[in-house]
C-alpha positions in Angstrom: 0.7 -12.0 23.3 2.5 -15.2 25.2 4.8 -16.2 22.2 8.4 -17.1 22.6 8.0 -17.2 26.7 10.3 -20.3 27.7 14.5 -19.3 27.9 17.1 -20.8 24.8 17.6 -24.1 25.0 19.6 -26.4 23.8 18.7 -29.8 21.8 20.3 -32.5 20.5 20.9 -32.3 16.7 19.5 -35.4 15.1 20.3 -36.6 11.7 17.3 -35.4 9.1 16.1 -33.5 12.0 14.9 -29.9 12.2 15.2 -28.7 16.0 14.1 -25.1 18.1 18.6 -25.1 18.0 18.2 -24.4 14.6 15.7 -21.5 14.9 17.8 -20.3 17.7 21.4 -20.1 15.7 19.9 -19.4 12.1 21.1 -22.8 10.7 18.0 -23.3 8.4 19.5 -20.4 5.9 20.1 -22.1 3.2 16.3 -22.7 3.2 16.0 -19.0 2.8 15.0 -18.4 6.6 16.4 -18.9 10.1 13.7 -20.8 11.3 12.9 -24.3 11.6 10.2 -25.9 13.6 10.3 -29.5 14.7 7.8 -31.9 15.8 7.3 -32.7 19.3 7.7 -36.7 18.0 11.2 -38.3 19.2 11.5 -40.8 16.6 11.1 -39.5 13.5 11.0 -42.7 11.3 7.9 -44.1 13.4 4.8 -43.8 11.3 2.6 -41.1 12.7 -0.7 -42.0 14.5 -4.0 -42.9 12.6 -7.5 -44.1 13.4 -8.2 -47.8 12.6 -10.0 -48.7 9.9 -13.8 -48.5 11.3 -13.1 -46.0 13.9 -14.9 -42.8 14.2 -12.8 -39.9 15.2 -13.4 -35.9 16.1 -11.3 -33.5 14.9 -11.0 -30.1 17.5 -10.3 -27.2 14.8 -10.2 -23.8 15.9 -10.9 -20.7 13.8 -12.3 -17.1 13.4 -12.8 -17.5 9.8 -16.4 -16.1 9.2 -18.6 -18.8 6.9 -16.3 -21.4 7.9 -18.7 -23.3 9.5 -20.8 -23.9 6.1 -17.4 -25.8 4.7 -16.9 -27.6 8.2 -20.9 -28.9 7.8 -20.3 -30.0 4.4 -17.2 -31.9 5.0 -18.7 -33.6 8.5 -22.2 -34.5 6.0 -19.7 -36.5 3.8 -17.3 -38.2 6.6 -19.4 -40.0 9.0 -16.1 -41.2 10.6 -13.7 -38.3 10.7 -15.7 -35.8 12.0 -14.8 -31.9 12.8 -16.2 -29.8 15.8 -15.5 -26.2 14.8 -14.9 -23.7 17.7 -14.8 -19.8 17.1 -12.3 -18.5 18.4 -11.9 -14.0 18.9 -8.4 -13.2 16.1 -5.3 -12.4 16.7 -3.1 -11.4 19.7 -6.0 -11.0 22.6 -8.0 -14.4 21.2 -7.4 -17.2 19.1 -3.1 -17.2 20.1 -2.8 -16.7 23.6 -5.4 -19.9 23.6 -3.9 -22.0 21.4 -0.3 -21.3 23.0 -1.9 -22.0 26.7 -3.7 -25.1 25.4 0.3 -26.0 23.7 1.7 -25.4 27.0 -0.9 -27.6 29.0 -0.9 -30.7 26.2 -4.2 -30.5 25.4 -4.1 -28.4 21.8 -6.7 -28.8 19.2 -6.2 -31.2 16.0 -5.9 -28.2 13.5 -5.5 -24.4 14.1 -6.1 -21.1 12.1 -2.8 -19.2 11.9 -1.8 -16.5 10.1 1.3 -16.5 7.9 2.6 -13.9 9.8 2.5 -16.1 13.2 3.6 -19.3 11.6 7.5 -18.6 12.6 6.2 -17.3 16.4 4.5 -21.2 16.7 8.2 -22.5 15.3 9.5 -20.8 17.9 7.3 -22.2 20.7 7.3 -25.8 18.8 3.7 -25.9 18.7 3.0 -26.8 14.7 3.3 -30.5 13.3 6.1 -31.0 10.3 3.5 -32.1 7.4 6.1 -33.6 5.0 5.8 -37.2 6.6 2.5 -37.2 6.2 2.8 -36.5 2.6 2.1 -32.9 2.0 4.6 -32.1 -0.7 2.4 -34.0 -3.3 0.1 -31.6 -3.0 2.1 -28.7 -3.3 0.8 -27.9 -7.1 -2.5 -27.1 -5.6 -1.5 -24.1 -4.6 -0.4 -20.6 -5.3 3.6 -20.7 -5.4 4.5 -17.7 -2.8 1.0 -18.9 -0.3 2.8 -22.1 0.0 6.2 -21.1 0.6 4.7 -18.9 3.6 4.8 -22.4 5.8 8.1 -23.5 4.5 10.9 -23.7 6.7 13.8 -25.2 6.1 13.0 -28.9 4.8 9.5 -28.9 7.0 5.8 -27.7 5.6 4.1 -26.4 9.0 1.0 -24.9 7.0 -1.8 -25.3 4.8 -2.4 -22.3 3.2 -5.7 -21.0 3.1 -6.4 -17.3 2.2 -4.1 -14.2 1.4 -4.5 -10.5 0.9 -3.3 -8.7 -2.6 -4.3 -5.0 -1.8 -5.5 -2.4 -4.2 -7.5 0.6 -3.7 -11.3 1.2 -3.1 -12.7 4.4 -4.3 -16.2 5.9 -3.8 -16.4 6.7 -7.5 -19.2 9.5 -7.2 -17.4 11.4 -4.6 -14.4 11.7 -6.8 -17.0 13.0 -9.6 -18.1 15.5 -7.1 -14.5 16.7 -5.9 -13.0 16.7 -9.8 -10.7 14.0 -9.2 -9.7 11.1 -10.9 -8.7 7.9 -9.2 -4.5 8.5 -8.9 -2.1 5.9 -10.5 0.8 6.9 -8.6 1.3 8.2 -5.1 2.3 11.9 -6.4 -0.4 12.1 -7.6 -2.3 10.3 -5.0 -1.2 13.8 -2.9 -2.6 15.9 -5.9 -5.9 14.7 -5.3 -5.6 14.6 -1.4 -5.1 18.2 -2.4 -8.0 19.2 -4.8 -10.7 17.1 -2.0 -9.4 19.4 0.3 -9.9 22.2 -1.4 -13.3 21.0 -2.9 -15.0 19.8 0.5 -12.9 20.9 3.6 -15.2 18.4 5.3 -13.8 15.5 3.7 -10.2 13.3 3.2 -9.0 11.1 0.3 -8.1 8.3 2.8 -6.9 8.1 6.9 -4.2 7.0 7.9 -4.3 4.5 10.8 -1.5 5.1 13.2 -1.9 2.2 15.2 -1.8 -0.4 12.2 1.6 -1.8 12.0 0.3 -4.6 9.4 -0.7 -1.7 7.2 2.2 -0.3 7.6 4.2 -3.2 6.6 2.3 -3.9 3.9 2.9 -0.3 2.7 6.6 -0.7 3.0 6.1 -3.8 1.3 4.8 -2.2 -1.9 7.7 0.3 -2.1 10.5 -2.7 -2.5 11.3 -3.0 1.3 12.4 -6.1 2.7 12.3 -6.4 6.7 13.9 -9.4 7.4 16.0 -11.6 5.7 18.8 -14.2 6.8 22.7 -13.9 6.3 24.7 -17.0 7.5 23.3 -17.7 10.8 21.8 -14.5 11.8 18.5 -13.0 11.6 19.1 -9.7 9.5 16.6 -6.8 10.9 16.2 -4.2 7.9 13.3 -1.9 8.5 15.1 1.4 9.6 15.9 1.1 5.0 15.7 3.7 2.2 12.0 2.2 1.3 10.8 1.8 4.7 11.8 6.1 5.1 10.3 6.9 1.8 6.5 5.2 2.9 7.2 6.9 6.3 7.9 10.5 5.6 5.6 10.7 2.5 2.7 9.9 4.6 3.9 12.4 7.4 4.2 14.9 5.1 0.1 14.2 4.3 -0.6 14.1 7.8 1.2 17.6 8.5 -0.8 19.5 5.5 -3.7 18.0 6.8 -4.0 16.1 3.7 -5.0 12.7 5.3 -7.0 12.3 8.4 -5.3 10.2 11.6 -7.2 7.7 12.9 -7.9 4.1 13.5 -9.2 2.1 9.9 -12.2 -0.3 10.1 -13.6 1.6 13.8 -17.0 3.4 14.0 -16.0 7.1 13.8 -14.2 5.6 10.4 -16.9 4.0 9.5 -19.6 6.8 9.8 -17.1 8.7 8.0 -17.3 6.0 5.2 -21.0 5.8 5.3 -21.2 9.6 5.2 -18.6 9.8 2.1 -16.4 12.2 3.6 -13.8 9.6 3.7 -13.1 8.9 -0.1 -10.8 5.8 -0.5 -9.0 2.7 1.3 -6.5 1.6 0.6 -6.3 -2.0 1.5 -6.4 -5.6 1.0 -9.0 -7.7 -0.8 -10.7 -9.0 2.3 -11.9 -5.6 2.3 -14.7 -5.8 0.5 -17.2 -7.3 2.6 -16.0 -4.8 5.3 -17.3 -1.8 3.0 -20.2 -4.0 2.2 -21.0 -5.1 5.7 -20.8 -1.9 7.4 -21.8 0.3 4.7 -24.6 -0.9 2.9 -26.0 2.6 2.1 -23.0 3.2 -0.5 -23.8 0.1 -2.4 -23.3 1.0 -6.4 -20.8 3.4 -5.0 -17.6 1.9 -5.1 -15.0 1.0 -7.5 -11.7 -1.1 -7.4 -8.3 0.0 -8.8 -4.6 -0.9 -8.6 -2.6 0.6 -5.5 -0.9 4.1 -7.1 2.8 3.2 -7.6 5.7 4.8 -6.7 7.1 4.0 -10.3 4.7 3.0 -13.6 7.5 1.7 -14.9 8.1 -0.9 -12.4 4.6 -2.0 -11.3 4.1 -3.5 -7.5 1.6 -4.7 -5.3 1.5 -5.7 -1.5 0.1 -7.8 0.8 -2.1 -7.4 4.3 -3.2 -10.3 6.1 -3.3 -14.4 5.1 -3.6 -17.2 7.1 -2.9 -21.1 7.1 -4.9 -24.0 8.7 -2.2 -25.4 10.7 -1.7 -28.6 12.6 -0.6 -28.3 15.6 1.6 -30.6 18.1 0.1 -32.7 20.1 -3.2 -34.1 17.9 -3.7 -37.4 17.7 -4.5 -37.8 14.6 -2.6 -35.6 12.2 -2.8 -38.1 9.7 -6.4 -37.2 9.2 -6.1 -33.7 10.3 -4.4 -32.8 7.6 -6.6 -34.5 4.9 -9.2 -32.2 6.1 -6.7 -29.1 6.0 -6.4 -29.8 2.3 -9.9 -30.8 1.5 -11.2 -27.6 3.5 -9.0 -24.9 1.2 -8.6 -26.9 -2.0 -12.3 -28.5 -2.3 -14.2 -26.4 -4.9 -17.4 -26.4 -3.0 -15.5 -25.4 0.2 -13.8 -22.8 -1.4 -16.8 -20.9 -2.6 -18.7 -21.4 0.5 -15.5 -19.8 2.1 -15.4 -17.1 -0.5 -18.9 -16.5 -0.1 -18.3 -15.6 3.9 -15.2 -13.3 3.2 -12.3 -15.2 3.9 -10.3 -14.0 1.8 -8.2 -14.1 -1.8 -7.9 -18.4 -2.3 -4.9 -19.9 -1.7 -5.8 -22.3 -4.2 -4.5 -22.2 -7.6 -6.8 -21.2 -10.8 -9.5 -20.8 -7.5 -10.7 -17.3 -9.7 -11.7 -18.0 -12.6 -15.6 -19.1 -12.4 -15.7 -18.9 -8.7 -18.3 -16.5 -7.0 -14.9 -14.2 -6.7 -15.0 -13.7 -10.7 -18.5 -12.7 -10.8 -20.1 -8.5 -11.4 -20.9 -7.0 -8.1 -23.9 -4.9 -7.0 -22.1 -3.1 -4.3 -19.4 -2.4 -6.9 -21.2 -1.3 -9.3 -21.8 -4.1 -11.2 -17.9 -4.6 -12.0 -15.9 -7.0 -11.9 -14.0 -6.1 -9.3 -12.1 -8.9 -8.1 -10.1 -8.9 -11.7 -8.5 -6.0 -10.2 -7.1 -8.4 -6.9 -6.1 -10.8 -9.7 -3.8 -8.8 -10.9 -2.7 -7.7 -7.9 -1.8 -11.2 -6.5 0.4 -11.5 -9.4 2.4 -8.2 -7.8 3.6 -9.1 -4.9 7.0 -9.3 -3.8 6.8 -13.1 -2.9 10.6 -12.7 -1.4 8.8 -10.7 1.9 9.6 -13.0 4.9 8.3 -12.6 8.6 10.2 -13.1 12.1 9.0 -14.6 15.2 8.3 -12.0 17.0 6.5 -10.0 14.6 3.9 -8.8 16.7 5.7 -7.1 19.1 7.3 -5.2 15.9 3.9 -4.0 15.0 2.8 -2.9 18.4 6.2 -0.7 17.8 5.2 0.6 15.0 1.5 1.6 16.2 3.5 2.9 19.5 5.8 5.2 18.2 4.2 6.7 14.7 1.3 7.1 17.0 3.7 9.6 19.4 5.2 11.0 16.5 2.0 12.0 15.2 0.9 13.5 18.9 4.6 15.1 19.4 5.0 16.2 15.9 8.4 14.5 15.9 9.9 12.8 12.9 8.2 9.3 11.4 12.1 8.5 10.3 13.1 8.8 14.0 10.4 6.0 14.8 11.2 3.8 12.2 14.8 3.9 13.6 13.5 3.1 17.1 11.5 0.3 16.2 14.5 -1.2 14.2 16.1 -1.4 17.6 13.1 -2.6 19.6 13.3 -5.7 16.8 16.4 -6.6 17.0 16.1 -6.0 21.1 13.2 -8.3 20.9 14.7 -11.1 18.6 18.0 -11.3 21.1 16.0 -11.8 23.8 14.6 -15.0 22.0 17.9 -16.3 22.0 18.3 -15.3 18.3 21.0 -14.1 16.4 20.7 -10.7 14.8 22.4 -8.4 12.8 21.5 -4.9 11.1 21.5 -4.4 7.2 
């Protein structure tokens, strides 16, 4: 991924302007993050460019969201003077992001881009996003779920329109659990007990897999346990991956793997899908968007799935987590940022658009009160005609809203995957792997010219 390729630079701090220098020194601490991106404009007081009355324009939009073309088509049918040209891109660090950073560097980015919440800081490091406050975005804050709105807020600026998140739950095969004689576990201790019972009842089956290479999943599991990997203290980024809570999660899963109670293999891959279809994998602790993945890749299991809350570390202090989620951002260099913002707001709040996005499986809506009465709020044949999304509605309320991301999170997730995979192969300590990732993350941030401290 081509983030953070430029060496640290010094910029003049203009009044009321947040610059890359702010990012590098971490002086946005008062806003709760050592991050502040900036517009490429040299005149903050100047009105943003806009189309002339009657002028017909076309906005370029790069996204990978399934089914989003239906919302774009709906917008285009209603807005003949402001058309949106959608280009579908490959999600993630091997597709969309390198392409976006290359376009930013070349000076020809799209007007709008799909940017995951965790990647917003990486774009700010490269000054790739437009500060939308000067376009009046704060007038629309009340339309969105607060914690998702905060994902795009840095310093005094707002750099993205929230779209959807990934509150987590536990998908499980009700028929297989009954055959194995186990109940859906409500705690992680019960999860281990159920895992042992399943292995005893059917040596070919496991309660679940453990995805060694999925740093995003592991960070979500640590999030639920109460870990706070990243924070700000004064001018410093604080890195606390190697915490008591993270080690608790790491040690727990290491124990299950060593005892052959879970199967270490990547999820959402061909082998895993075959096991899900066969019923030899009994559950999947995953985000709400996993419903479409299961339905699309295991149609033969329709009616057999149910959803429960994530198992808890402490039933007296229920907590959930989030895995994934993204925004619609206006990239620096857009000729029509005002119109781009208008489209982004419509895309993610208009009831008809949101319903189309839900049907496509885009995740949990960022629009406030979008669940009630939507396609999410209906029984599903795939889940035994249950209104299973009620679980995720509750889950969304149990997410720790203070979790933050760093501009080198892609590197951290890669380090996690490498370290845990190596620990499994060499039968070394997961806790030692976490300590290594802590050191690597500090080194990554320092290499970007950022000030770093450890908890």
